[in-house]
Structures are given as C-alpha cells and as structure tokens.
N, C-alpha and C positions, 0 to 999 in steps of 0.2 A: 446797825446795818451800815456796810461800807458802800460808798457811792462812787462809781467811776465816771468821770466827766469826759474822757477821751478814749480813742481806740488804742489797743495794745497789741503789738505784733507777737506771733508765736516764736518760741525759742528755736534757734537754728538746728536743722536736722544734720547729724554728722554725715549722713549719706550724700549730702549735697556739697561736700568739700571737694569733689572732683571725681573723675572716673577711676575705679580701682584697676590696678595692673591686671592684664589678662594673663592666663596661664602661659601662653607663648612668650610673653614679655618677661615673666618671672624665670622661665627656663633660660631665656637669652642672657639674663643677668648673671646666671651661674657660669656662663661661658665667656664672660668678659675677663679672660686672662690675658696678660701681656704676651707678646710674641716671645720675649726673652724668657718668661716663666715657662711657656709651653716648650721651648727648646731645652731649657735646663732641667726640667722635671719630667721629660718625656719618658715613656716606658721602654725606650730603646736608647742605645748609646749613640751620641753624635760627636763627631770631631771634624775639624778642618785642618788641613796641613798645607804647607807650602809645597811647591813642586819637588823639592828635595826630600819631602817626607817630614819636615819639622812641624810639630804640632803647634798650631796657632790658636786653636779654640777647642774646648772640650766641655761637654755638659756634665752635670753632677751625677747623672745616672751612671755614666761610664766610669767616672772617678770612684763611685761606690763599689762597682764591680772590681776595679783594680785595687782598691784599698789605698789609694794615693791622694795627696793633696794637689790642688790645682797648680800651686807654685812649683811643685816638683815635676810637673808635666809640661805645661805650656812654655814653649821656647827652649826647653831643656831636653826633650825627648823626641825621637822620631816615631812614626807609626810602627815601624818594624821592631822598635824596642819593646813594644807591648806584646809582641808575638812570641810563641815558643820557638825553639830552634828549628823544628820542622816547618813551622809557619813562616819563619823568615826565609828559609830555602824556597818554599813554594811561592812566596811573594816575589822573590828575586827572579825565579825562573819562569813563572806563569802569570801571576797576578799583575805585576807592574808592566810587563810587556803588553799584555792584552789591554790593560787600561790605557796605555799610551797609544795603542793602535786604534781602539774603538772609542775612546773617550768615556766609556762607562763599563762597569762590570757588575753583575748581580748575583746574589745568593751563593757566595763562595764560603764553604765551611772551613773555618780556621779556629785556632785556639789562642786566647790571650792569657798572659801570665800575670797572676795577682802578686801583690807585694809579699805575701806569705808563701809564695811558690806554688800555690794551687792553680789549676788550669780551669778556664771557663770556656766551653765551646760556644762559638758565635757564628752567625751567618752574616757575612760582610758584603755590602754593596757600596761602590764608590762611583762618583761622577766628577769629571774635570770641569771646573768653572772657567769660562773663557771671557776675555774682554771684548769690547766692541770691534776691535780689529782682528779677533780670532786667536789672540795669544793666550796660552794657558796661564791662569793666575793662581789657582789653588785647587785642592782636591777635597771634596766634601764626602765624608764617609759615614755610613749608618751601620750599626752593629745590633743584631737581635740576639738576645740570650737564647741559646739552644740547649740549655741544660735539661729542660723537661723533654725536649725532643730527643736528646742523646740518651736520656734514661729510658725513654720509650723504645728507641731503636735497640738499645742494649737488651732490654727486656724481651723485645721481639726476637732479637738474635738468639737469646738464651732459649726462648720458646721454640724457635726453629731447630736449634741444635738438639734440644731435648726430644722434639718430634722426630728428627732424623735418627737420633740414637735409638729411640723406641722403634722406628721403622726397621733399622738394621737388626735390632734384637729380635723383632718379630720375624724378619726374614730368616735369621739364623735359627730361631726356634722352629719355624715352619720347615726349613731344610732338614733339621734333625728329625722332626716328626715324619716327614716324607721318607727319609731313610729308614726309620723304624717301621713305617707302614709297608715299605717295599720289601723289607726283610720278612715281615710277618706274612705279607701276601705271597711271597715266594715259598714260604714254608707250607702254604696250603695247596701248592701245586707240585707235581713231580719235576725234578730237575731235568730228566730226560725220560722219554718213553722207552720201555724195554723192547728189544727186537723181537719180532714175531717171525718165526721161520716161514718163508714163502710169502711174506707181506712187507709192505712199507707203511710207515706211520709218520704223521706230522701234526703238530699242535701249535697254537698261538693264543696268547692272552693279551687283550687290549684293555688297559686301565683307563677309564674315562677321566678320572681325577686322581692325581697323586696325593690328594689330601684326605682320601677316605678309602677304607677297605672295601673291596668288592665281594660279591657272594657267588660268583661263577666258579665252577670247578670241573675238573676232568681227570681221568687217569686210565692207564692200561696196566694190567698185571697178569701174571700166569696163574691159572687155576690148577692145572695138572700138566702132564707132559704133552698133551695135544691141544688143550683149549686155553683160550685167553679171555679174560673179562675186560670190558671197557665201559666207561660211563662218562656222562657229561650232563651238567645241570646248572641250575640257578637258584640260589637261596633268596627268599623274599627279604628285602631290606639291605641296608649297608651298615658298615661300621663294625665295631668289636663284637656285637651280639651276632651279626650275620656271620662273622668269621668263626665264632664258636660253633654255630650250626654247621657251617661248611666243614670244619674239622670233624665234628661228630658224624656227619653224613659220609665223608670219604672213608673213615675207618669202619663205619657200620656196613657200607656196601662191600668193602673188601672182605670183612669177616663173614658176612652173610653168604657171599658167593663161594667161599671156601667150604662152607657148611652144606649149601645147596645152590648150585649155579643156575638153577632155573630162573630166568629173568623176572617172572612174576613173583616168585617166592622171595627173591632178593628185594624187590621194591616193597613187597608186603612187610618184610622185616623192618625196613627203613621206616615205613609208614607207622608201624607200631612204636618204634623207638621215639620218633619225633613227636607223635601224638601224646604218648605218655609223659615225655620229658617236658613238653611245652603246652600242656593242656590246662593252662592257667589264664591269667589276665593278659598275657602277651604271647599268643600262639605263634609258632614258627613253622614254616612249611617251605617246600621247594618244588621246582619242576625237575624232572630227571629222565634220562634215557639210560637204561642199563642193558647191555648185550653181551653175547658170547660169540666169539669167532673160532672156527675150527678149520684150519687149512688142511687140504687133502694133497699130500705130496705126489700121489699117483696121477691125479688129474690136473693139478696146478690151480684148482679152484678152491674157494673158501666159503663155507656155509656161515650164515649170519642169522642169529635169532635174537630178538630184542623185545623189550617192553618199555612203554612210555607212561609217565605220570604227568599229564598236563604239559608236556614239552613240545616245542615246534617239531614237525616231522623231519626225519633225516632225508637227505638227498642221495640218490644213487647215480653216479656219473659213469656212463657206459663207454666202453672202448670204441663203440661204433659212432660216437658223437652225440648221443642222446643223454638226457638227464630227466629223472622222474623222482617225485617225492615218494617216500615209503610211508603210506598212510598209517597213522596210529590214532584213530578218532576215539573220543570218549574217555581217554585216560584222565583220572582225577589228579589234582595236586597231591603231592606226597606229604602226609602229616596233618592234613586239615580235618579228616574224619577218622573215627576209630577203625572203620573198615572201608577200603577203597578199591574201585575197579581200575585195573591197568590194562591198556590196549597192547596187543602183541603184533609182531610182524616178523616175517622171515624173508630172506633173499639169498642169492648165491652170487658171489663176486667172481667173475671170470678174469682171465688175464687182461690187464689194462683198465679194469673197473675200480672205482673208488667210492667208498661210503663217507659222506660228509655230514658231520654233526656241528651244531652251532647253537648259541643262545640268542634270545630275542633282541639283544642289543643291536644285532645286525639288521634284522627286518624292521625294527622300530626306529632306526636312524632317521632323522628329519632331513628332507631334501627340498629342492626347489629354491626359487629366488628368495622367499621369505622364511625358509626352513619350516614350512607348515605341512608338507606332505610326508607321509611315511614311505620308506623305501619299499617295504612289502614283499610278500612271497613271490609275486609274479616277476618282479625285477630280479630277485635273487635267482629264480629258476632260469631266466634268460641269461643272466651272467654265468651261472654254473654250466649251462649248456655249452657255452663257448669254451669252457675248460674241460669238457668231457674228453676222456682219453689221455689226459695228462697225469703225471705222477702226483701222489698226495702232497709232496713238498711244493710242487708247482701250483697246485690248487690253493694251498694255504698261503703261499706267497702272494698270489694274485688277490686273494681276499684281504690280506693284510694291507695291500695298496689301496683297495676299495675303502677299507675303514679309515685310512689316512685321508682319503679324498673327501670323506664326509666332514672333516674339520669339526667345528663346534656343533654340527648337527648330530654328532655321536655323543650323547650324554649318559650312556649306560655302558657298563663293562660288557665285554664280548669275549666269549671263549670259542675257539675253533678247534676241531679235531678231524683228521682225515685218515682213514685206513683203506689201503688198496692193495691189489695184487699187481705186481710188476707186469708190464707188457711183455717183457722178455724174462723168462725164469732165471733166477740166480744159478750160476754154474757151481 
C-alpha cells in the first residue's frame, strides 16, 4: 500500500488556458488583408494617372487583363494607350472634357486593347484627386470587366433580332393568309348582282375578321324570262368547313330553283342535301331566306314571294316613309332535321319600295359604353324607317356606315342585300 503524506493538485485543464476566439473574431482574422493587397488583387482594375494621362500606378488585375508587365506600363504609357482607336477618340472628345468639367465621370463603356490585340469591354469611372489648395494632382480610375455584360447584351440583342424577324415573318405569313382568305371569300359571293328589269339591287358584305372565312352568303340570278331568284343566309360556324357549306348551299339553291322555283320547295331541297351530307358527328346547317321576284312592266310593281328557314325577318321600306318587318315565324334551321317546316310570306313592292335582307351580325352587334347591349330588331326598325323611300343603293350605303360605327362591337360577319322598285320608272 502506497501512503500519501501531503495534498496533490489536479492536472491543469486545457480549457483554462484562456478564452477561445469567438466566431466573429475568426471571421475578422480572415479580413486582415493589407490595403496594398486589397488594391492589387481587387476584382476590378485600378490605375492612377498624372493629369497628362501618364500611368503612375496600376494593379495586377488590370495588368492581367492587358497581358502586360508592370514595368512596361508604369511611367511609359498613358491611359489612352490602353484604349482602342474608337475609345481614344471618345476619350478625347467626351471623356476628358467632362472629367475636367465635373471632376468625376462614372460608368462609361469603353474597350481596352490587350497585348495580343484582343479587346476587353470595360465600364470606366474616374475621379480627379485634388490637393489642399484645390489643385488637380492625379486621376484615379476604376475599370470593371464588362465581358459578361457584353455577352449578355449581345445575346439579348440576338434574341430581340430573332424575335423581330419572327414577328416580321408572322406578319408576312398573316398578310399572305389574309390575301388568300379574301380571294376565297370573294369566290363565295357574286362579283356583281345581275340587273333585274324594272328593279334596282344593292349588296354589301362586311368581314368581321380578315383572319377567318365567314359563312354569310347572298345571290340574285334569273330563273326564266320573267322571274328572278334571290337568297341570303348564314352558315353555322367559320373557317374552311363553313366555306365548304356556303359553296354547297349557293349551288344547291340555284340548281333547285331552276328545277322548281317555289321558295318552300327550294329550301326543302337544300335541307335534304345538308342533312344527308352532314348527318354525322359534325352536323352543318344554316339560316336562309329564298325568294322570287316578278316585276310587272304594266303596273311598275313587283310581286315577292319568299320562304325563311330560321332567318331574321326581311324589312319592307315603303315609299311613304314607313318600314315594317315581313314576318316569317316558325321557320326551322336548314339542314338540322330530316324534314323541316319553312315559313312563307308575300308582298308587293310599289314604286319607291325596297326589300331589305340582312344576317344577324347586324342585329347582334354589341353597343353601349361597355359593349354589353345588342343592337336589336327595334333599333334596326327605327334606323330603317329613316331610310324608307330611298333607293336600295342609298339604304345599303347607310347600313354600311352603321356597321362601321359599331367598331369592335361588330364581331360577326354581316351580309346586306336590298331589292327595290325605282321611284321613277326607267325610260
């Protein structure tokens, strides 16, 4: 057994050697760089020049950009020797005068020339250092590498140029498409209405959008030596499919009328053709008015008989200044059912009277401050009453102006056709 005759102290604890550095102190130690090192290794270029531009001091960062040794630059070159030809000219005409006038200049885009001839885009800021008495001593200049910015700007410019080229190409393609659509649309309408002895005619087609084909149609054609057929209607839908239905409808109506000009018989034939042709997954139908006019040269009057398949009623504008709808209630859409009822109506046009037909783009035009109200039948009746007694050409011209006044409230194609008896008989 070992015997201890006195007290023995514990071994020293290493934690008692003094306080450990705090995190803030450790971080501060990392920042203990000399001012000269901060200057020389800065992420931007620094240089100081005498007032005549001679370089007195330059940091290593700028020397690395230039590819030059310090001995070849300090005291041997001027600031302008580092610039491209264009940069020298700009320095002479703008940079130096502004610096002299204001004592500082900031963020000027220039290019410095490397020893190997390559160019480096930089943003330059300079300030004049003055002595206690205000005299100019030297110029301190900072240069920031703008190569990344230049690359970004060039990429942005290329993107803008590509977008502009794409826009121009799209506009050219759209113009070609509009031209093609206009030609096709024109082919679906008569170039001119044939003359009807003892009558005047006028028509107008308003295209709501030049980018799509409309489905409205109209025509006037001779049936025999005394009678003339006329029709106006609106195919459901827009685009090439609607145009195909329009073409089929026009030729069917003309062919059917030459076989049997009775208006109901003509629309019944069209109904059969459309229903049989499109009785699949994509039914096609239309609204239509078909009629026959027969001028009487002895009385100067013209008899009118017509049938309607779901179409807005025609308007009769009288020479006495009145206007009335020619009701055709209950007529069904053409082509939607295998058998359809079509409403009929008759009237007589005396001298100065006009029969007006139109598609629903006119009455369904949006009006009002917020374009929320429909123009409607009553407004059309009031407008037409003001035109009563005028020629078909004058009536259509006035309605054309009305369509223009709707502006963007008119978002559907509209067809107009007027047939009238002149107030004064032709000699």
